[in-house]
DOZA-173661 format. One line per 4 residues: number of its first residue (from 1); for each residue x, y, z of C-alpha. Coordinates in Angstrom, 3 decimals, always signed. Example, Ala and Ser with C-alpha at 12.3 -4.5 7.8 and 13.67 -1.06 7.14 Angstrom:
BEGIN
1) +12.300:-4.500:+7.800 ~ +13.670:-1.060:+7.140 .
! end
This chain:
BEGIN
1) +99.083:+91.378:+112.979 ~ +99.036:+95.143:+112.539 ~ +96.021:+97.057:+113.862 ~ +95.026:+100.627:+113.080 .
5) +96.243:+103.449:+115.296 ~ +94.363:+106.750:+115.718 ~ +95.956:+108.242:+112.610 ~ +95.009:+105.250:+110.445 .
9) +91.440:+105.310:+111.677 ~ +91.017:+109.062:+111.164 ~ +92.557:+108.865:+107.686 ~ +90.213:+106.096:+106.548 .
13) +87.120:+107.683:+108.124 ~ +87.853:+110.965:+106.341 ~ +88.187:+109.176:+103.030 ~ +84.848:+107.417:+103.562 .
17) +83.114:+110.712:+104.378 ~ +84.634:+112.326:+101.305 ~ +83.528:+109.459:+99.091 ~ +80.025:+109.435:+100.591 .
21) +79.611:+113.024:+99.396 ~ +80.924:+112.085:+95.945 ~ +78.475:+109.162:+95.674 ~ +75.563:+111.399:+96.648 .
25) +76.542:+113.892:+93.959 ~ +76.808:+111.090:+91.380 ~ +73.345:+109.786:+92.287 ~ +71.693:+113.210:+92.153 .
29) +73.353:+113.938:+88.794 ~ +75.750:+116.631:+89.967 ~ +78.612:+114.423:+88.745 ~ +78.619:+112.645:+85.409 .
33) +79.972:+109.087:+85.204 ~ +83.113:+110.409:+83.493 ~ +83.646:+112.895:+86.332 ~ +82.898:+110.245:+88.942 .
37) +85.139:+107.551:+87.479 ~ +88.527:+108.765:+88.814 ~ +86.936:+109.404:+92.222 ~ +85.420:+105.932:+92.533 .
41) +88.580:+104.237:+91.298 ~ +90.525:+105.891:+94.113 ~ +88.188:+104.034:+96.454 ~ +88.274:+100.623:+94.783 .
45) +84.947:+100.918:+92.949 ~ +84.714:+99.553:+89.406 ~ +81.820:+99.529:+86.955 ~ +81.573:+95.958:+85.697 .
49) +79.332:+94.381:+83.072 ~ +76.246:+94.210:+85.261 ~ +76.881:+96.306:+88.365 ~ +79.426:+98.209:+90.389 .
53) +82.155:+96.102:+92.018 ~ +84.013:+96.941:+95.221 ~ +87.559:+95.653:+95.669 ~ +88.633:+95.531:+99.316 .
57) +92.300:+95.555:+100.285 ~ +93.682:+92.743:+102.399 ~ +97.263:+94.000:+102.825 ~ +99.818:+91.237:+102.296 .
61) +96.932:+88.770:+102.613 ~ +96.673:+88.911:+106.410 ~ +93.279:+89.049:+108.110 ~ +91.799:+88.111:+111.490 .
65) +88.509:+86.491:+112.514 ~ +86.737:+89.771:+113.284 ~ +87.578:+91.123:+109.859 ~ +86.513:+87.910:+108.130 .
69) +83.167:+88.007:+109.925 ~ +82.681:+91.589:+108.776 ~ +83.314:+90.519:+105.188 ~ +80.672:+87.820:+105.680 .
73) +78.229:+90.425:+106.983 ~ +78.877:+92.668:+103.976 ~ +78.416:+89.742:+101.580 ~ +75.110:+88.877:+103.183 .
77) +73.720:+92.388:+103.634 ~ +74.934:+94.152:+100.494 ~ +75.850:+91.447:+97.959 ~ +74.471:+88.035:+96.959 .
81) +75.842:+86.155:+99.940 ~ +79.407:+85.557:+98.787 ~ +82.709:+87.259:+98.026 ~ +85.446:+86.557:+95.522 .
85) +89.082:+86.302:+96.650 ~ +91.550:+87.450:+94.006 ~ +95.114:+86.910:+92.843 ~ +96.033:+90.234:+94.504 .
89) +95.096:+88.839:+97.947 ~ +92.016:+91.069:+97.918 ~ +88.307:+90.339:+98.080 ~ +85.767:+91.624:+95.558 .
93) +82.053:+92.151:+96.032 ~ +80.428:+91.977:+92.620 ~ +76.876:+93.186:+93.282 ~ +76.765:+96.160:+95.683 .
97) +74.463:+99.084:+94.935 ~ +76.340:+102.340:+94.537 ~ +74.314:+104.057:+97.245 ~ +75.356:+101.337:+99.732 .
101) +79.097:+101.449:+99.112 ~ +79.845:+104.260:+101.620 ~ +78.046:+102.211:+104.280 ~ +80.161:+99.190:+103.315 .
105) +83.315:+101.292:+103.618 ~ +82.211:+102.431:+107.072 ~ +81.737:+98.805:+108.126 ~ +85.207:+98.008:+106.809 .
109) +86.686:+100.919:+108.751 ~ +85.082:+99.507:+111.921 ~ +87.445:+96.530:+111.676 ~ +90.538:+98.252:+110.291 .
113) +89.977:+97.669:+106.582 ~ +89.485:+99.821:+103.492 ~ +89.469:+99.826:+99.684 ~ +92.008:+102.609:+99.128 .
117) +94.480:+102.121:+96.249 ~ +92.961:+98.863:+95.089 ~ +92.600:+100.616:+91.744 ~ +94.071:+103.510:+89.816 .
121) +97.553:+104.414:+88.607 ~ +99.125:+104.193:+92.026 ~ +100.958:+101.673:+94.198 ~ +98.440:+98.874:+94.665 .
125) +97.953:+96.467:+97.560 ~ +101.387:+95.097:+98.571 ~ +101.318:+91.301:+98.384 ~ +103.428:+88.740:+100.225 .
129) +104.044:+85.043:+100.752 ~ +100.816:+83.597:+102.156 ~ +102.869:+81.352:+104.475 ~ +104.674:+84.382:+105.940 .
133) +105.578:+84.038:+109.605 ~ +104.919:+80.300:+109.527 ~ +106.932:+78.703:+106.713 ~ +109.697:+76.317:+107.678 .
137) +111.968:+77.659:+104.917 ~ +111.538:+81.312:+105.884 ~ +114.583:+83.542:+106.382 ~ +112.527:+86.334:+107.893 .
141) +108.844:+87.247:+108.089 ~ +108.261:+89.656:+105.156 ~ +105.079:+91.183:+106.583 ~ +106.765:+93.913:+108.689 .
145) +108.403:+95.102:+105.477 ~ +105.088:+94.863:+103.626 ~ +103.367:+96.889:+106.358 ~ +106.084:+99.542:+106.209 .
149) +105.538:+99.747:+102.447 ~ +101.781:+100.000:+102.951 ~ +102.190:+102.974:+105.255 ~ +104.772:+104.593:+102.983 .
153) +102.749:+104.158:+99.791 ~ +99.237:+105.025:+101.041 ~ +98.301:+108.426:+99.637 ~ +101.964:+109.146:+98.808 .
157) +101.643:+112.557:+97.131 ~ +104.271:+111.901:+94.465 ~ +102.976:+108.505:+93.367 ~ +99.198:+108.925:+93.056 .
161) +99.289:+109.577:+89.298 ~ +101.892:+107.191:+87.938 ~ +102.002:+106.303:+84.229 ~ +100.155:+103.063:+85.135 .
165) +99.278:+100.898:+88.106 ~ +102.236:+99.663:+90.141 ~ +102.507:+96.375:+92.028 ~ +104.995:+95.251:+94.678 .
169) +105.428:+91.727:+96.064 ~ +107.733:+90.441:+98.774 ~ +108.861:+87.026:+99.961 ~ +110.932:+86.083:+102.982 .
173) +111.872:+82.601:+101.802 ~ +114.104:+81.160:+99.076 ~ +111.070:+79.277:+97.737 ~ +109.109:+82.086:+96.139 .
177) +105.380:+81.800:+96.874 ~ +104.670:+85.460:+96.017 ~ +105.511:+85.470:+92.265 ~ +107.951:+88.330:+92.888 .
181) +109.484:+88.215:+89.409 ~ +106.133:+88.992:+87.790 ~ +105.732:+92.326:+89.610 ~ +106.825:+95.894:+88.923 .
185) +109.041:+95.539:+91.990 ~ +109.817:+92.205:+93.609 ~ +111.672:+91.933:+96.901 ~ +113.345:+88.741:+98.098 .
189) +114.592:+88.843:+101.669 ~ +118.044:+87.354:+102.198 ~ +121.222:+87.701:+104.220 ~ +124.659:+88.690:+102.956 .
193) +127.894:+86.908:+103.775 ~ +128.121:+88.797:+107.070 ~ +124.653:+87.541:+108.032 ~ +123.055:+90.982:+107.705 .
197) +119.436:+91.050:+106.509 ~ +118.486:+92.791:+103.282 ~ +116.750:+92.417:+99.951 ~ +117.366:+91.303:+96.414 .
201) +115.536:+93.945:+94.366 ~ +113.830:+92.909:+91.125 ~ +112.346:+95.445:+88.705 ~ +110.299:+95.271:+85.532 .
205) +108.323:+92.071:+85.861 ~ +104.735:+91.820:+84.753 ~ +102.225:+89.779:+82.791 ~ +99.389:+91.175:+80.688 .
209) +99.774:+92.091:+77.034 ~ +103.578:+91.941:+77.145 ~ +104.709:+89.387:+79.751 ~ +108.211:+89.888:+81.116 .
213) +110.284:+88.363:+83.898 ~ +111.672:+90.950:+86.299 ~ +115.398:+91.710:+86.360 ~ +117.662:+92.098:+89.378 .
217) +118.812:+95.707:+89.848 ~ +120.362:+95.177:+93.280 ~ +121.782:+91.865:+94.491 ~ +121.725:+93.078:+98.083 .
221) +120.077:+96.146:+99.558 ~ +120.435:+96.748:+103.317 ~ +117.105:+96.948:+105.113 ~ +117.742:+100.525:+106.225 .
225) +117.982:+101.633:+102.586 ~ +114.689:+100.157:+101.407 ~ +112.465:+103.243:+101.339 ~ +114.928:+105.635:+99.680 .
229) +115.771:+102.957:+97.120 ~ +112.120:+102.339:+96.280 ~ +111.570:+106.111:+96.139 ~ +114.385:+106.228:+93.584 .
233) +112.815:+103.485:+91.450 ~ +109.399:+105.153:+91.521 ~ +110.890:+108.564:+90.695 ~ +112.713:+107.195:+87.663 .
237) +109.546:+105.475:+86.503 ~ +107.312:+108.472:+87.194 ~ +109.565:+110.802:+85.215 ~ +110.573:+108.452:+82.390 .
241) +107.675:+106.021:+82.025 ~ +105.645:+106.385:+78.859 ~ +102.332:+108.211:+79.092 ~ +101.559:+108.304:+75.376 .
245) +100.361:+104.698:+75.209 ~ +98.795:+102.932:+78.186 ~ +99.815:+99.553:+76.783 ~ +103.455:+100.600:+76.974 .
249) +103.291:+102.571:+80.209 ~ +104.335:+99.891:+82.715 ~ +107.843:+99.947:+84.166 ~ +108.637:+96.655:+82.413 .
253) +108.467:+98.506:+79.080 ~ +110.714:+101.271:+80.414 ~ +113.286:+98.697:+81.542 ~ +113.060:+96.868:+78.216 .
257) +113.311:+99.952:+76.016 ~ +115.979:+101.711:+78.091 ~ +118.071:+98.697:+79.022 ~ +118.833:+97.292:+82.453 .
261) +122.252:+98.910:+82.815 ~ +121.000:+102.421:+82.056 ~ +117.951:+101.979:+84.292 ~ +120.196:+100.791:+87.092 .
265) +122.415:+103.860:+86.681 ~ +119.388:+106.171:+86.845 ~ +118.043:+104.409:+89.922 ~ +121.388:+104.507:+91.694 .
269) +121.818:+108.217:+90.928 ~ +118.332:+108.962:+92.261 ~ +119.063:+106.755:+95.279 ~ +122.133:+108.820:+96.183 .
273) +119.953:+111.940:+96.275 ~ +117.172:+110.237:+98.198 ~ +119.474:+108.677:+100.762 ~ +121.174:+112.010:+101.399 .
277) +117.862:+113.587:+102.376 ~ +116.343:+110.511:+104.056 ~ +116.051:+110.864:+107.819 ~ +115.415:+107.166:+108.309 .
281) +112.354:+105.339:+109.579 ~ +111.756:+106.284:+113.231 ~ +112.980:+103.531:+115.531 ~ +109.737:+103.533:+117.517 .
285) +107.721:+102.944:+114.323 ~ +109.971:+100.036:+113.350 ~ +109.582:+98.573:+116.837 ~ +105.806:+99.051:+116.717 .
289) +105.506:+97.264:+113.374 ~ +107.836:+94.434:+114.420 ~ +105.859:+93.930:+117.615 ~ +102.629:+93.693:+115.628 .
293) +104.033:+90.657:+113.820 ~ +105.626:+88.924:+116.800 ~ +105.011:+85.164:+116.602 ~ +102.024:+83.902:+118.598 .
297) +102.570:+82.041:+121.832 ~ +102.878:+78.518:+120.462 ~ +101.882:+75.421:+122.383 ~ +104.857:+73.148:+121.773 .
301) +103.262:+70.068:+123.271 ~ +103.845:+67.168:+120.906 ~ +101.128:+64.565:+120.480 ~ +100.764:+61.279:+118.643 .
305) +97.057:+61.939:+118.140 ~ +97.600:+63.498:+114.705 ~ +99.651:+60.593:+113.364 ~ +97.128:+58.138:+114.759 .
309) +94.253:+60.035:+113.154 ~ +96.049:+60.020:+109.802 ~ +96.374:+56.260:+109.996 ~ +92.710:+55.801:+110.851 .
313) +91.068:+58.294:+108.463 ~ +91.881:+58.084:+104.722 ~ +90.053:+61.351:+103.986 ~ +92.140:+63.191:+106.585 .
317) +95.293:+61.552:+105.235 ~ +94.446:+62.656:+101.707 ~ +93.779:+66.195:+102.961 ~ +97.064:+66.300:+104.870 .
321) +99.070:+65.175:+101.841 ~ +97.997:+68.180:+99.774 ~ +96.623:+70.830:+102.134 ~ +98.994:+70.743:+105.127 .
325) +102.459:+72.275:+104.768 ~ +105.456:+72.163:+107.076 ~ +105.483:+74.813:+109.804 ~ +108.625:+76.289:+111.374 .
329) +107.344:+74.845:+114.654 ~ +107.274:+71.011:+114.423 ~ +104.174:+70.856:+116.626 ~ +102.203:+72.883:+114.062 .
333) +101.079:+72.670:+110.465 ~ +100.041:+75.263:+107.869 ~ +96.540:+74.387:+106.665 ~ +95.484:+75.563:+103.212 .
337) +91.726:+75.697:+102.684 ~ +90.801:+75.194:+99.048 ~ +88.172:+77.483:+97.539 ~ +88.134:+75.200:+94.482 .
341) +85.554:+72.458:+95.049 ~ +84.972:+70.265:+92.012 ~ +82.865:+72.302:+89.596 ~ +82.966:+75.400:+91.806 .
345) +83.935:+78.989:+91.056 ~ +87.622:+79.484:+91.954 ~ +88.045:+81.976:+94.787 ~ +84.391:+82.267:+95.836 .
349) +83.392:+81.844:+99.489 ~ +79.916:+82.188:+100.930 ~ +79.163:+84.259:+104.005 ~ +78.591:+81.068:+106.004 .
353) +81.939:+79.675:+104.880 ~ +83.696:+82.903:+105.844 ~ +82.212:+82.603:+109.321 ~ +83.394:+79.002:+109.612 .
357) +86.902:+80.107:+108.658 ~ +86.734:+82.916:+111.209 ~ +85.617:+80.486:+113.915 ~ +88.409:+78.042:+113.099 .
361) +91.020:+80.795:+113.133 ~ +89.787:+82.004:+116.483 ~ +89.605:+78.559:+118.063 ~ +92.546:+76.752:+116.489 .
365) +94.664:+79.243:+114.543 ~ +95.843:+82.034:+116.862 ~ +93.238:+84.288:+115.205 ~ +95.107:+84.532:+111.899 .
369) +93.990:+83.884:+108.339 ~ +95.800:+84.498:+105.075 ~ +94.492:+84.969:+101.567 ~ +96.792:+83.459:+98.945 .
373) +97.376:+84.800:+95.453 ~ +96.154:+81.365:+94.348 ~ +92.658:+82.274:+95.610 ~ +92.667:+80.033:+98.668 .
377) +92.545:+80.743:+102.406 ~ +95.301:+79.739:+104.827 ~ +95.217:+78.909:+108.524 ~ +98.934:+79.507:+109.129 .
381) +99.274:+78.260:+112.721 ~ +97.332:+75.088:+113.570 ~ +98.557:+72.572:+116.125 ~ +98.855:+69.182:+114.464 .
385) +96.757:+67.724:+117.278 ~ +93.935:+70.073:+116.206 ~ +94.087:+69.377:+112.469 ~ +91.575:+66.474:+112.629 .
389) +89.005:+68.764:+114.293 ~ +89.720:+71.515:+111.745 ~ +89.328:+69.040:+108.909 ~ +85.998:+67.803:+110.291 .
393) +84.658:+71.368:+110.491 ~ +85.862:+72.123:+106.976 ~ +84.149:+69.002:+105.642 ~ +80.857:+70.079:+107.181 .
397) +81.191:+73.511:+105.530 ~ +82.126:+72.137:+102.104 ~ +85.675:+73.451:+102.436 ~ +87.714:+70.253:+102.754 .
401) +88.593:+69.704:+99.087 ~ +91.996:+67.999:+99.142 ~ +93.464:+69.471:+95.965 ~ +96.033:+72.185:+96.778 .
405) +98.541:+72.278:+93.921 ~ +96.656:+69.683:+91.878 ~ +94.858:+69.961:+88.557 ~ +91.548:+71.228:+90.000 .
409) +93.231:+73.926:+92.131 ~ +92.750:+76.306:+89.214 ~ +93.359:+80.050:+89.271 ~ +90.744:+81.893:+87.229 .
413) +89.788:+85.539:+86.857 ~ +86.057:+86.450:+86.849 ~ +86.146:+86.645:+83.050 ~ +83.189:+87.635:+80.921 .
417) +80.681:+86.596:+83.575 ~ +81.532:+89.845:+85.386 ~ +84.391:+91.848:+83.915 ~ +83.810:+94.600:+81.363 .
421) +87.319:+94.085:+79.960 ~ +87.033:+90.331:+79.413 ~ +86.856:+88.840:+75.932 ~ +85.946:+85.301:+77.014 .
425) +84.656:+83.367:+79.992 ~ +87.011:+81.909:+82.580 ~ +84.777:+80.467:+85.295 ~ +82.894:+77.922:+83.122 .
429) +86.222:+76.783:+81.657 ~ +87.665:+76.176:+85.124 ~ +84.512:+74.325:+86.141 ~ +84.572:+72.129:+83.035 .
433) +88.236:+71.177:+83.493 ~ +87.669:+70.427:+87.174 ~ +84.642:+68.259:+86.411 ~ +86.412:+66.351:+83.635 .
437) +89.416:+65.377:+85.716 ~ +87.122:+64.399:+88.562 ~ +85.430:+62.012:+86.120 ~ +88.807:+60.614:+85.049 .
441) +89.920:+60.086:+88.689 ~ +93.485:+60.937:+87.685 ~ +94.191:+63.986:+89.852 ~ +96.374:+62.240:+92.442 .
445) +98.254:+60.301:+89.781 ~ +98.938:+63.502:+87.820 ~ +100.470:+65.196:+90.859 ~ +101.474:+68.880:+91.031 .
449) +100.023:+70.795:+88.093 ~ +99.068:+74.466:+88.062 ~ +96.411:+75.541:+85.559 ~ +95.751:+79.282:+85.330 .
453) +93.046:+80.925:+83.241 ~ +92.601:+84.545:+82.099 ~ +89.558:+85.869:+80.290 ~ +91.503:+88.586:+78.468 .
457) +94.978:+89.816:+77.639 ~ +95.278:+91.637:+80.978 ~ +96.193:+88.268:+82.534 ~ +94.524:+88.662:+85.941 .
461) +94.490:+84.860:+86.076 ~ +98.310:+84.740:+85.736 ~ +98.034:+82.342:+82.779 ~ +101.536:+83.192:+81.559 .
465) +103.076:+81.495:+84.610 ~ +100.784:+78.474:+84.690 ~ +102.241:+75.056:+83.965 ~ +99.260:+75.057:+81.638 .
469) +98.020:+78.560:+80.881 ~ +94.748:+79.388:+79.149 ~ +93.954:+82.782:+77.612 ~ +90.429:+83.500:+76.426 .
473) +90.052:+85.786:+73.409 ~ +87.346:+86.895:+71.010 ~ +87.797:+85.477:+67.520 ~ +85.235:+86.793:+65.072 .
477) +82.546:+86.749:+67.739 ~ +83.465:+83.324:+69.129 ~ +85.331:+82.581:+72.326 ~ +88.720:+81.146:+71.448 .
481) +91.322:+79.912:+73.902 ~ +95.091:+79.943:+73.490 ~ +97.116:+77.411:+75.473 ~ +100.592:+78.043:+76.861 .
485) +102.837:+75.433:+78.454 ~ +105.815:+75.460:+80.797 ~ +105.098:+78.648:+82.729 ~ +106.354:+78.925:+86.286 .
489) +105.664:+81.522:+88.991 ~ +108.272:+80.457:+91.539 ~ +111.892:+81.521:+92.069 ~ +112.590:+80.059:+88.592 .
493) +109.926:+82.199:+86.931 ~ +109.314:+81.356:+83.286 ~ +106.784:+82.662:+80.774 ~ +104.841:+79.828:+79.181 .
497) +105.227:+79.006:+75.487 ~ +102.201:+79.225:+73.237 ~ +101.361:+75.877:+71.661 ~ +99.853:+77.217:+68.443 .
501) +96.344:+78.007:+67.168 ~ +93.645:+78.463:+69.790 ~ +90.650:+76.249:+70.527 ~ +86.946:+76.937:+70.536 .
505) +85.286:+76.481:+73.919 ~ +83.903:+73.020:+73.124 ~ +87.354:+71.760:+72.078 ~ +89.346:+73.190:+74.958 .
509) +88.792:+70.559:+77.662 ~ +89.672:+67.677:+75.296 ~ +92.882:+69.541:+74.404 ~ +93.831:+69.953:+78.078 .
513) +93.039:+66.286:+78.641 ~ +95.265:+65.297:+75.707 ~ +98.150:+67.358:+77.104 ~ +97.872:+65.723:+80.517 .
517) +97.566:+62.218:+79.088 ~ +100.662:+62.850:+76.966 ~ +102.509:+63.803:+80.127 ~ +101.380:+60.638:+81.926 .
521) +102.513:+58.511:+78.977 ~ +105.947:+60.113:+78.654 ~ +107.051:+60.967:+82.192 ~ +110.048:+59.044:+83.506 .
525) +108.124:+57.859:+86.557 ~ +105.501:+59.117:+89.007 ~ +108.036:+61.372:+90.724 ~ +108.579:+63.504:+87.595 .
529) +106.181:+66.459:+87.695 ~ +104.464:+67.930:+84.667 ~ +106.789:+70.946:+84.687 ~ +109.892:+68.758:+84.952 .
533) +108.668:+66.582:+82.094 ~ +107.931:+69.633:+79.961 ~ +111.401:+71.043:+80.580 ~ +112.943:+67.695:+79.641 .
537) +110.801:+66.965:+76.592 ~ +110.078:+70.433:+75.249 ~ +106.795:+71.468:+73.681 ~ +106.679:+69.166:+70.656 .
541) +105.169:+66.004:+72.222 ~ +102.361:+68.065:+73.729 ~ +101.687:+69.958:+70.511 ~ +101.466:+66.634:+68.685 .
545) +99.016:+65.351:+71.259 ~ +96.562:+68.196:+70.725 ~ +96.965:+69.075:+67.067 ~ +97.351:+65.539:+65.693 .
549) +94.186:+64.640:+67.600 ~ +92.435:+67.579:+65.925 ~ +93.564:+66.351:+62.492 ~ +92.398:+62.800:+63.218 .
553) +88.991:+64.051:+64.330 ~ +88.699:+66.252:+61.239 ~ +89.508:+63.295:+58.979 ~ +86.995:+61.128:+60.799 .
557) +84.318:+63.786:+60.363 .
! end
């Protein structure tokens, strides 16, 4: 993975020193909160419901054991002993004291981390496929591209005050695990007919108040043209994006209001100018970045021990069925560690658990960890012969929940328990759904089912692309939850369809249960997933299941 050079280190240290002075002036009253706000946001500091929150960047979700241990130290010393991993492949600390944040940033800098551009109207943390560099279906590792974009976008003088925040995601595989079509710019790595590598460029995706699926503006962009082309997109957006209404300021609105053809023409015209003046990325920098992401030295020794262990241990077998994915090297597996224990808070990890993950990465995983946008942690390179030992250690740490992709592997934003923008709670809803389906003992029978929950219209929980999406709103002082069905965040991205009137908190879990039971009753067989059944049946059978039940209960009352 990429490590800081002298320039990176000096840049981050200078920013920390600058922010330390700003914090001191805020504390002594020299700066008002309004004056301080844009300064703290540049450094990933939010003011939440109860305290300041620090959002730490984990670029393209890649982290090593030393960095994970430092996050554990910060959680223990400056927070309440845990951190929260987010859908942007970041980590948030929800309880730091303002006076301590510069010290936290110094500790982050010690291990090549920072919180720069995790907030504000700038290019945010670039996200990527959490299986990058390991996936069996991968065309090319997208992380060198993501690192190039990180270096290009950090403190870019032209793009620090965009109309709104700007998010880029990249995948190197045909199976999209990075939700690229729901980003301002999505990049899908591919090869043309001549076998040359490049990108499909998608623009104008996004969720939030006005969810939209991104549109392809370039079917194939050569790798050498990436930076001038992205410069062109950002220039068009920076000049033409709306600044009169923050709800209509995202590039998706610009694409929608202007039209794809006209936007494409503007981008291509700007690209011609940019390419003419573009000197190219220095070859030594490209080589340096590529070398940083060279595959580890794999041990290709095959062993029957893993298969034998699977046959002897039903808990390991259950874990392998859901939490171990195919690696490009047949001697290895990709191990996903669920941060969604039954009744737990999605995405939370304690300091002790972070240290366990760091130890496992160091001992068994070529010192690599990944944070997924689904709020889980990945050990991307584990020899199959070592998976039983990894599983045993995870069990001891309370991290062996075998539920990746199942009903309890719920994405949820912090909601009204923390967030000042939230209009309803998310965490208790996720916990209640998880507990209910654990009681029903149906999770394995249900199969793949992605539930995503957002506590407000900003959609940080990605509810629009959940197979079942839940949006919490305030309705006359009561928490009310809208349900959407049929969303999809993969290469066939689809925005879910709203079922109808929302549900009060006490009625929500029974409604979700009714939807799932309707699926089980009407699927063709056990091989038909919830999403496949929904696409075959449409929304009506599921609406009947929840609203007819409501009518029956009302009549009975």
